[in-house]
Backbone bond lengths (Angstrom), bond angles and torsions (degrees), N, CA, C in turn:
res aa  C-N    CA-C-N  psi(-1)  N-CA   C-N-CA  omega(-1)  CA-C   N-CA-C  phi
1 M - - - 1.450 - - 1.550 111.28 -
2 E 1.330 114.74 -39.28 1.493 119.58 177.07 1.563 111.41 -63.10
3 R 1.306 116.24 -39.85 1.435 117.56 178.63 1.516 109.95 -71.37
4 D 1.365 120.70 -35.87 1.438 119.43 174.08 1.457 114.76 -59.00
5 L 1.373 114.26 -41.19 1.450 121.40 -178.82 1.583 110.18 -65.40
6 Q 1.371 112.39 -43.23 1.423 117.37 175.73 1.549 111.95 -59.62
7 Q 1.305 117.13 -41.39 1.487 121.04 179.35 1.504 110.00 -65.42
8 L 1.347 119.34 -36.02 1.442 122.87 179.12 1.595 109.92 -63.38
9 H 1.309 113.59 -43.98 1.451 119.27 177.85 1.588 112.34 -65.69
10 A 1.338 112.75 -43.53 1.487 116.16 -176.78 1.496 112.04 -68.25
11 S 1.324 117.99 -27.74 1.517 121.31 -176.27 1.536 109.16 -91.89
12 S 1.315 124.83 5.04 1.364 124.26 -167.48 1.569 111.96 -87.82
13 F 1.337 119.06 -16.53 1.432 124.11 -173.01 1.498 113.61 -69.19
14 G 1.303 120.02 -31.13 1.462 119.57 -173.58 1.520 112.45 -57.75
15 A 1.378 115.94 -34.51 1.440 119.28 179.73 1.539 114.72 -63.87
16 A 1.331 113.45 -19.10 1.507 118.98 -178.53 1.539 108.95 -121.89
17 A 1.321 119.64 32.50 1.442 121.54 -169.82 1.509 109.36 -66.67
18 S 1.323 124.28 -38.16 1.443 124.82 -177.64 1.588 107.19 -68.67
19 A 1.368 117.40 -44.81 1.486 119.67 177.26 1.556 109.30 -61.69
20 Y 1.293 117.81 -41.45 1.475 121.15 178.66 1.501 109.84 -57.49
21 A 1.322 115.59 -47.14 1.444 120.17 -177.18 1.513 111.86 -63.81
22 E 1.362 114.31 -36.01 1.487 119.23 -178.51 1.498 116.16 -78.08
23 H 1.338 114.53 -32.48 1.533 117.47 -167.12 1.465 111.20 -112.86
24 R 1.372 121.22 -31.01 1.501 115.96 -176.82 1.525 111.74 -64.64
25 P 1.353 116.40 148.63 1.447 118.50 178.43 1.456 116.52 -77.57
26 D 1.304 120.32 158.43 1.441 122.96 170.60 1.587 106.35 -79.24
27 Y 1.318 114.79 -167.06 1.474 121.92 -174.45 1.557 110.99 -117.03
28 A 1.259 115.44 144.10 1.567 118.65 179.05 1.503 108.13 -58.19
29 P 1.358 116.48 127.69 1.499 117.30 178.15 1.556 111.66 -60.18
30 A 1.301 117.63 -33.65 1.424 121.65 179.66 1.465 111.53 -60.70
31 A 1.398 116.33 -38.05 1.467 121.57 -177.77 1.521 109.10 -67.75
32 A 1.313 114.75 -45.52 1.452 119.66 -178.60 1.571 112.06 -63.50
33 R 1.331 110.74 -38.06 1.482 118.07 -179.96 1.558 110.28 -65.81
34 W 1.362 117.34 -40.88 1.445 120.91 176.00 1.532 112.56 -66.81
35 A 1.344 114.94 -38.29 1.446 118.00 -179.65 1.489 109.68 -63.52
36 L 1.313 121.00 -34.83 1.511 126.63 -177.97 1.523 113.57 -88.23
37 E 1.335 118.19 -7.01 1.475 122.50 -171.06 1.515 109.18 -55.34
38 P 1.306 126.74 -39.18 1.459 123.19 -175.87 1.547 111.37 -90.20
39 A 1.287 117.67 3.54 1.501 118.90 -177.23 1.480 110.74 -67.19
40 T 1.307 115.57 144.30 1.523 121.65 -175.63 1.415 111.54 -91.68
41 G 1.400 119.39 -5.99 1.460 119.51 -179.96 1.589 106.70 -160.90
42 P 1.332 113.92 -178.77 1.509 116.46 -174.19 1.463 117.37 -93.83
43 R 1.408 116.58 -0.30 1.485 119.24 -176.91 1.442 113.13 -79.54
44 V 1.345 117.82 115.81 1.453 120.02 -172.96 1.551 109.83 -127.41
45 L 1.322 109.97 131.68 1.547 116.77 176.74 1.561 105.54 -97.75
46 D 1.385 117.91 121.56 1.474 119.27 170.83 1.554 103.15 -94.76
47 L 1.309 114.94 109.82 1.503 119.22 -172.36 1.564 108.91 -104.48
48 G 1.383 110.69 131.79 1.468 116.16 -168.99 1.450 108.58 67.56
49 A 1.387 116.41 48.64 1.478 120.10 -171.01 1.478 115.70 -73.08
50 G 1.354 120.11 -7.59 1.444 120.08 176.49 1.536 113.11 58.41
51 T 1.259 117.42 -131.10 1.503 122.99 177.78 1.452 113.93 -89.78
52 G 1.364 119.58 6.05 1.420 123.12 176.40 1.490 119.78 94.06
53 K 1.394 113.18 21.46 1.514 117.07 -177.56 1.440 111.93 -63.04
54 L 1.322 119.29 -44.60 1.471 123.06 179.38 1.538 107.85 -80.16
55 T 1.299 118.22 -34.17 1.497 120.70 -176.76 1.517 108.52 -57.54
56 G 1.372 118.62 -43.60 1.459 122.79 -179.57 1.484 112.88 -60.16
57 T 1.384 114.29 -41.12 1.481 118.26 179.82 1.467 110.13 -65.45
58 L 1.374 119.47 -39.32 1.436 124.01 -179.35 1.531 110.78 -66.34
59 V 1.241 114.77 -43.18 1.512 119.65 179.52 1.527 108.39 -60.48
60 A 1.306 118.08 -47.02 1.444 121.52 179.83 1.545 114.36 -57.48
61 L 1.379 113.95 -27.06 1.453 118.02 178.87 1.503 113.63 -85.29
62 G 1.343 117.63 -4.98 1.431 123.66 176.56 1.516 113.93 98.02
63 A 1.316 118.42 9.65 1.449 120.24 -178.50 1.522 111.47 -71.06
64 D 1.218 117.97 149.75 1.497 124.87 170.45 1.536 109.20 -86.41
65 V 1.323 119.94 92.88 1.458 124.47 -161.58 1.581 108.48 -102.85
66 T 1.315 113.14 135.93 1.453 120.42 166.20 1.564 102.85 -118.06
67 A 1.334 115.46 129.42 1.461 118.37 175.92 1.505 113.58 -104.82
68 V 1.348 119.44 138.57 1.397 121.27 178.76 1.548 107.34 -129.03
69 E 1.313 116.32 130.59 1.395 123.94 -175.89 1.557 114.10 -144.73
70 P 1.329 119.58 129.54 1.451 119.42 -174.71 1.514 114.91 -78.73
71 D 1.345 120.20 -25.96 1.452 121.34 -171.86 1.492 110.51 -89.44
72 P 1.317 118.59 124.27 1.503 119.90 -173.53 1.539 110.33 -64.54
73 A 1.306 119.03 -37.74 1.474 120.37 -179.29 1.503 113.24 -65.98
74 M 1.379 118.19 -38.12 1.374 126.31 178.56 1.547 106.99 -68.87
75 L 1.309 117.93 -46.91 1.472 121.49 178.42 1.553 113.06 -59.10
76 T 1.318 114.63 -36.49 1.513 117.42 176.85 1.518 110.89 -63.38
77 E 1.308 114.47 -41.73 1.565 117.96 177.10 1.518 110.24 -62.47
78 L 1.321 116.94 -42.00 1.435 119.64 -177.83 1.494 110.22 -64.47
79 R 1.348 117.51 -43.07 1.461 119.50 -178.55 1.508 109.92 -67.58
80 R 1.314 116.01 -35.18 1.531 118.01 179.44 1.556 110.05 -67.81
81 A 1.283 117.77 -36.29 1.501 122.87 -179.11 1.490 112.55 -74.39
82 L 1.344 116.50 -40.23 1.461 125.77 -169.93 1.522 109.65 -129.47
83 P 1.244 121.35 68.20 1.493 121.78 -172.87 1.495 113.49 -66.63
84 S 1.301 119.47 -24.39 1.435 120.60 178.50 1.550 116.91 -79.90
85 V 1.353 114.05 -8.97 1.446 116.92 -174.10 1.634 107.92 -90.24
86 R 1.302 113.40 140.46 1.483 117.62 173.56 1.506 109.22 -72.35
87 A 1.353 112.89 114.25 1.514 121.37 -178.27 1.485 111.68 -123.46
88 L 1.284 117.21 120.31 1.467 123.53 -172.03 1.524 110.84 -120.12
89 P 1.390 115.02 145.33 1.432 115.62 170.43 1.526 112.09 -77.06
90 G 1.320 116.52 139.58 1.468 119.72 -176.63 1.657 107.52 166.77
91 S 1.228 113.91 174.66 1.416 123.04 -179.32 1.503 111.67 -130.86
92 A 1.322 113.92 171.74 1.512 120.43 177.36 1.481 106.33 -69.18
93 E 1.330 122.96 -30.37 1.452 127.01 179.45 1.529 113.52 -77.83
94 S 1.314 116.54 -18.49 1.464 121.62 -179.53 1.526 107.40 -148.59
95 I 1.323 115.56 86.90 1.475 121.50 -176.00 1.487 111.82 -89.33
96 P 1.362 115.93 122.65 1.491 119.83 -172.05 1.574 114.02 -82.16
97 L 1.340 114.54 49.55 1.467 119.99 -179.30 1.513 110.55 -133.06
98 P 1.324 119.71 155.15 1.453 121.79 179.64 1.515 110.58 -68.98
99 D 1.346 112.47 168.96 1.501 119.42 172.46 1.492 111.09 -62.17
100 A 1.346 116.23 142.78 1.465 123.75 171.49 1.493 112.44 54.78
101 S 1.329 116.67 39.01 1.519 121.65 -176.67 1.419 114.06 -98.06
102 V 1.327 124.64 -11.43 1.432 125.51 -177.09 1.522 110.01 -132.45
103 D 1.301 118.20 156.29 1.490 124.30 -178.60 1.474 110.78 -97.39
104 A 1.337 118.67 -17.24 1.444 120.69 -177.65 1.574 107.54 -156.19
105 V 1.334 117.80 142.73 1.444 124.45 174.91 1.629 104.11 -117.40
106 L 1.255 114.09 120.09 1.476 122.71 176.04 1.550 112.81 -116.96
107 A 1.297 116.01 144.89 1.424 121.13 179.65 1.577 108.40 -137.15
108 G 1.372 116.37 123.76 1.427 121.26 -178.84 1.482 110.51 -100.53
109 N 1.347 115.38 117.56 1.494 120.06 -175.90 1.548 111.95 47.40
110 A 1.296 116.29 41.60 1.509 118.46 -173.36 1.491 113.45 -140.13
111 L 1.319 119.15 -25.42 1.496 119.87 -172.91 1.525 113.68 -57.96
112 H 1.376 114.62 -32.53 1.472 116.88 -179.65 1.463 114.54 -73.18
113 W 1.328 119.31 -9.44 1.489 123.58 173.91 1.450 113.70 -88.67
114 F 1.338 117.20 -10.22 1.563 118.42 -176.83 1.476 108.37 -77.40
115 D 1.331 113.09 150.80 1.480 120.93 167.21 1.544 108.63 -87.97
116 L 1.340 114.93 89.26 1.451 121.02 -168.06 1.482 113.04 -61.11
117 A 1.357 118.89 -23.70 1.412 121.34 178.73 1.503 111.59 -62.77
118 V 1.311 116.35 -30.51 1.481 121.56 175.17 1.487 112.36 -100.70
119 A 1.370 114.72 -43.29 1.488 119.46 -174.20 1.569 110.16 -66.67
120 G 1.322 118.16 -28.83 1.464 116.95 -176.86 1.494 111.00 -63.70
121 S 1.333 121.70 -38.42 1.456 123.40 177.77 1.527 109.99 -73.14
122 E 1.277 118.90 -30.29 1.473 120.69 177.65 1.491 111.16 -70.62
123 M 1.280 117.01 -45.88 1.456 119.86 179.35 1.608 109.67 -65.76
124 A 1.258 117.43 -40.05 1.428 119.17 174.52 1.499 111.48 -60.78
125 R 1.299 117.13 -38.31 1.485 120.00 -176.75 1.534 110.14 -64.16
126 V 1.339 117.99 -44.80 1.513 121.92 -175.64 1.459 112.10 -77.85
127 L 1.335 120.01 -14.56 1.475 121.99 -179.74 1.493 111.71 -81.04
128 A 1.361 117.56 134.72 1.439 119.36 169.05 1.558 111.05 -69.17
129 P 1.313 116.74 158.18 1.478 118.20 -178.90 1.544 112.01 -49.43
130 G 1.308 113.58 135.94 1.532 120.23 -179.73 1.545 112.37 76.87
131 G 1.389 116.83 10.59 1.460 117.92 -178.96 1.512 112.54 -67.58
132 L 1.351 114.84 170.63 1.447 121.46 -176.23 1.511 108.98 -125.81
133 L 1.374 111.55 153.20 1.429 123.33 175.10 1.513 108.05 -122.16
134 A 1.342 117.84 132.99 1.469 118.62 178.01 1.566 108.09 -140.59
135 G 1.304 114.45 144.49 1.457 121.34 173.28 1.536 105.74 -114.38
136 L 1.340 115.97 138.63 1.437 120.19 173.81 1.513 109.84 -121.68
137 W 1.330 114.49 140.38 1.440 121.92 176.66 1.524 112.87 -132.30
138 N 1.285 119.84 130.95 1.401 124.50 172.83 1.523 107.42 -82.46
139 V 1.314 120.30 125.28 1.501 121.72 -171.75 1.610 105.45 -130.18
140 L 1.261 113.34 144.55 1.489 120.25 175.61 1.496 106.40 -76.91
141 D 1.356 115.01 142.37 1.455 120.90 179.82 1.540 107.61 -90.34
142 D 1.333 113.13 90.47 1.437 120.53 179.84 1.496 114.43 -76.37
143 R 1.348 119.48 7.83 1.437 122.61 167.15 1.514 109.21 -71.64
144 V 1.329 117.56 -20.87 1.424 124.98 175.50 1.554 110.71 -81.68
145 D 1.293 120.23 123.23 1.419 127.66 -168.35 1.525 112.53 -48.69
146 W 1.361 117.87 -48.74 1.443 119.40 -170.85 1.554 109.25 -75.91
147 I 1.373 117.09 -24.63 1.529 119.36 175.64 1.494 105.08 -71.65
148 A 1.252 123.24 -43.69 1.447 125.30 177.26 1.471 110.14 -53.48
149 G 1.302 118.49 -48.31 1.444 126.31 177.15 1.556 112.85 -59.33
150 L 1.306 112.33 -44.12 1.463 117.69 177.97 1.555 112.96 -61.68
151 A 1.313 115.54 -40.57 1.451 118.80 179.31 1.542 111.90 -66.11
152 R 1.366 114.37 -34.89 1.506 115.95 178.45 1.506 111.14 -68.51
153 V 1.362 115.29 -42.52 1.432 122.69 -176.91 1.503 110.42 -66.62
154 A 1.367 115.83 -45.42 1.504 118.85 -176.12 1.475 114.21 -67.27
155 G 1.358 118.12 -35.73 1.417 118.83 -177.35 1.513 113.62 94.30
156 S 1.288 119.74 165.63 1.496 122.92 -176.33 1.537 115.78 -72.63
157 A 1.351 117.19 -21.74 1.465 119.95 176.37 1.523 111.04 -70.64
158 A 1.389 113.35 -31.18 1.506 116.57 -176.52 1.533 108.46 -93.13
159 I 1.287 119.63 -39.73 1.403 122.61 -178.13 1.576 109.06 -133.34
160 G 1.346 117.19 92.73 1.410 122.81 -172.24 1.438 115.08 -86.41
161 P 1.389 120.03 -175.40 1.432 122.88 -173.56 1.560 113.48 -64.92
162 R 1.304 118.06 -27.62 1.407 120.20 177.60 1.546 113.45 -79.70
163 D 1.293 114.00 -5.50 1.510 119.36 -174.62 1.490 116.39 -99.54
164 T 1.393 117.03 0.09 1.452 119.95 179.04 1.474 109.02 -125.88
165 F 1.375 116.04 149.47 1.449 123.52 -178.50 1.554 109.05 -59.12
166 S 1.329 118.27 -41.67 1.472 118.74 -169.76 1.514 112.44 -68.67
167 R 1.321 115.81 -16.49 1.506 119.22 -174.89 1.524 117.55 -123.01
168 W 1.369 114.05 -9.16 1.507 114.43 -169.67 1.516 112.75 -66.84
169 R 1.322 118.63 -35.31 1.430 122.30 -179.19 1.560 113.04 -58.61
170 A 1.348 113.08 -50.63 1.396 117.11 175.87 1.513 114.80 -62.85
171 A 1.337 114.77 -42.32 1.469 119.20 -175.24 1.538 111.92 -70.61
172 T 1.352 118.82 -22.41 1.440 118.10 178.74 1.571 114.51 -107.92
173 A 1.289 117.22 -3.22 1.498 121.54 -176.49 1.528 110.02 -54.03
174 T 1.381 116.15 -36.29 1.417 119.08 -176.74 1.525 114.61 -93.36
175 S 1.368 114.11 12.34 1.475 118.17 179.25 1.441 112.68 -86.53
176 H 1.274 123.95 7.38 1.387 128.63 178.50 1.496 111.16 -88.96
177 L 1.325 119.63 168.18 1.498 123.72 -176.40 1.525 109.46 -87.76
178 P 1.323 112.98 152.37 1.527 116.82 -178.82 1.455 110.44 -64.56
179 A 1.304 113.62 151.81 1.546 120.95 179.80 1.528 111.39 -85.69
180 T 1.334 119.29 3.37 1.406 120.65 176.56 1.542 109.39 -129.48
181 G 1.329 117.42 167.76 1.433 120.23 177.63 1.571 109.42 96.61
182 P 1.298 119.03 -173.26 1.442 121.70 -175.74 1.572 114.33 -69.63
183 A 1.321 115.88 -26.59 1.477 118.76 175.16 1.552 107.46 -102.37
184 R 1.296 121.03 99.26 1.429 122.99 -176.10 1.493 113.00 -107.13
185 F 1.311 117.07 124.35 1.419 124.13 179.13 1.511 111.33 -130.70
186 G 1.275 114.87 155.50 1.515 117.22 -176.12 1.434 114.36 -81.81
187 S 1.311 116.21 -162.68 1.513 122.69 179.66 1.489 110.84 -73.69
188 P 1.387 117.49 141.85 1.455 118.49 -174.59 1.525 111.20 -80.87
189 E 1.311 116.19 155.00 1.405 124.57 175.99 1.557 106.60 -120.90
190 Q 1.303 119.04 142.75 1.481 122.60 179.62 1.528 110.38 -129.20
191 A 1.312 116.74 144.41 1.437 123.30 177.92 1.556 110.53 -154.54
192 E 1.316 116.47 152.53 1.471 120.23 176.98 1.544 109.75 -122.29
193 F 1.285 112.08 149.01 1.489 117.87 -178.91 1.528 109.34 -135.80
194 P 1.412 116.63 133.88 1.378 122.16 -175.60 1.559 110.76 -58.10
195 H 1.361 117.43 144.65 1.438 121.10 -174.80 1.539 104.03 -156.31
196 S 1.265 119.26 152.58 1.433 122.58 172.34 1.535 112.46 -155.94
197 Q 1.288 116.74 161.92 1.486 121.37 179.88 1.494 110.67 -138.81
198 R 1.288 121.32 141.51 1.462 122.75 174.94 1.481 106.34 -77.14
199 R 1.334 116.25 129.95 1.441 125.06 -178.57 1.528 111.79 -138.79
200 T 1.332 115.11 157.71 1.438 122.33 159.75 1.517 105.88 -110.71
201 A 1.365 114.41 174.94 1.472 118.99 177.05 1.514 109.11 -61.40
202 D 1.310 115.78 -44.79 1.541 118.73 -179.32 1.518 110.64 -59.94
203 S 1.398 116.11 -48.55 1.420 116.64 -176.64 1.550 114.60 -66.68
204 L 1.378 114.11 -32.27 1.482 117.82 172.99 1.462 113.32 -60.99
205 V 1.376 116.46 -45.44 1.415 122.14 177.52 1.510 111.10 -60.44
206 A 1.358 115.13 -41.01 1.482 119.41 179.51 1.468 111.53 -62.33
207 T 1.410 116.13 -38.31 1.412 122.21 179.37 1.600 112.41 -65.14
208 I 1.313 113.37 -47.35 1.483 118.89 176.04 1.520 111.20 -58.62
209 A 1.315 116.59 -37.25 1.476 118.87 179.56 1.489 114.20 -63.58
210 T 1.306 119.66 -18.60 1.465 120.95 176.81 1.559 113.89 -84.68
211 R 1.302 119.71 1.94 1.463 119.45 -178.16 1.482 107.67 -80.52
212 A 1.276 115.17 150.23 1.456 122.53 -170.84 1.510 113.04 -59.72
213 G 1.400 116.03 -39.44 1.433 118.11 -179.18 1.528 110.72 -64.17
214 M 1.315 115.66 -30.47 1.465 118.28 -179.89 1.538 111.13 -77.49
215 L 1.317 116.50 -37.13 1.490 124.17 -175.60 1.522 111.49 -65.64
216 V 1.386 116.87 -31.86 1.452 119.41 178.97 1.511 114.27 -92.44
217 M 1.314 118.86 -2.27 1.430 121.55 -178.69 1.523 108.78 -66.31
218 P 1.315 117.41 148.97 1.523 119.54 163.89 1.472 108.87 -59.95
219 P 1.364 118.69 140.04 1.471 124.53 -173.70 1.559 114.34 -51.62
220 P 1.353 116.92 -43.03 1.492 113.18 177.07 1.458 116.42 -61.80
221 E 1.305 117.09 -40.72 1.475 122.33 176.97 1.476 111.92 -65.16
222 R 1.319 116.50 -40.40 1.469 122.51 -178.34 1.550 109.23 -64.69
223 E 1.370 116.65 -48.36 1.462 117.38 175.13 1.505 114.91 -59.94
224 A 1.301 117.56 -38.56 1.483 120.37 177.92 1.472 110.89 -61.75
225 T 1.358 117.70 -44.83 1.466 120.69 178.19 1.478 112.80 -62.93
226 L 1.308 120.47 -42.19 1.469 121.79 178.70 1.504 111.23 -68.27
227 H 1.328 117.13 -38.08 1.470 119.56 174.41 1.549 111.39 -59.35
228 R 1.340 116.56 -41.78 1.417 120.38 179.09 1.550 113.31 -61.84
229 I 1.376 112.18 -40.79 1.496 118.56 -179.38 1.518 106.30 -67.68
230 R 1.289 121.34 -45.05 1.496 123.35 -178.57 1.504 109.06 -59.58
231 A 1.340 118.31 -45.85 1.445 120.57 179.09 1.541 111.74 -60.63
232 F 1.258 118.76 -41.82 1.444 123.31 176.44 1.549 112.10 -57.91
233 L 1.319 111.93 -50.71 1.515 117.74 -175.49 1.570 108.40 -67.78
234 A 1.290 119.96 -24.37 1.465 120.30 176.81 1.517 113.16 -72.10
235 T 1.351 112.79 -20.56 1.487 114.42 -176.71 1.567 113.42 -94.32
236 R 1.332 116.36 -6.89 1.458 118.01 -175.10 1.577 106.99 -99.50
237 P 1.314 115.25 133.87 1.471 122.01 177.40 1.549 111.34 -57.75
238 E 1.309 117.29 -32.25 1.453 122.44 -174.61 1.553 111.42 -70.72
239 T 1.331 115.42 -27.01 1.479 119.66 -174.12 1.492 117.54 -125.94
240 A 1.296 116.94 -0.65 1.499 122.06 -170.62 1.529 110.10 -69.10
241 T 1.336 118.33 -37.38 1.448 120.01 -175.99 1.544 111.33 -135.20
242 G 1.301 118.22 135.62 1.404 125.05 171.97 1.520 114.99 71.87
243 E 1.379 115.16 -155.90 1.434 119.29 -177.06 1.522 110.91 -93.91
244 F 1.386 113.19 156.68 1.419 117.26 176.07 1.546 110.02 -150.67
245 D 1.305 119.03 164.40 1.440 122.12 178.14 1.518 107.76 -87.49
246 L 1.298 117.35 122.00 1.467 120.07 176.77 1.593 107.21 -87.43
247 P 1.374 112.90 114.88 1.491 117.39 -179.34 1.465 113.87 -72.46
248 M 1.321 113.09 120.00 1.462 121.11 -176.60 1.574 111.28 -136.37
249 L 1.305 117.92 167.72 1.382 124.05 163.69 1.474 111.54 -133.47
250 T 1.283 120.90 152.52 1.436 122.23 165.54 1.497 111.60 -99.65
251 G 1.279 118.15 114.82 1.453 125.63 179.00 1.467 108.68 -89.28
252 V 1.364 118.43 142.69 1.382 124.77 -178.38 1.562 111.06 -130.10
253 L 1.254 115.35 134.23 1.489 120.64 170.21 1.513 109.38 -123.08
254 R 1.340 116.32 123.09 1.508 116.39 -178.26 1.480 108.45 -130.81
255 V 1.384 113.57 155.16 1.436 123.29 175.88 1.515 110.66 -144.51
256 R 1.304 115.32 149.41 1.469 121.29 177.79 1.483 111.72 -101.85
257 Q 1.297 116.55 141.66 1.446 121.97 177.36 1.547 107.51 -74.64
258 L 1.365 112.80 135.06 1.487 117.35 177.91 1.433 114.42 -86.00
């Protein structure tokens, strides 16, 4: 049942692909650079690439990127935004690439959706010897008072444990691959990098509305949650009028193939 619920959440994004492309943030270049630091070559697989938010950051860093995404609507948005990138249909559990064909596998806000019992062997298969795996997550900096208040008001369906600085390390620490079995990876390393995005109250609400927990909510509950968030933002001097910088970090978890 837990896996079925996870699959429901993971497959929810296609219905909001255009909103995801418009409102979701990119990733801090310093975070992607750190994730790739131990890579032995430039060939990078962006797995579960969505609409290409991480893909674009990797291309800007000079990586030779192949993007793989299972949802047709998300893949369409990726190809529209980054027409020069090789973008293929496929999943973490069935990667459409040859053995040992990439030097790094990266996943932006996606690693937690993979069935690692299957995907672990697949990622190990496509990695060249000594390759690396990294997950990146954009997280809200809830050390900032109004962000902490927003997380309380929004609730865990809208802003979950992987979405806030205070909890992302613990929430993702078990998202790495086992050190035994056919897919063997070393001990994980974690780091965070400052990031921010210009937002208005409306665009922040629109961003939160693309989160999986929101997308699978019954419509009345979803509207009530978004109304509660709008009301909170209207009371805060930081967000009540005009544009503001949304304080975030990009968190990275990386492991090397043994």
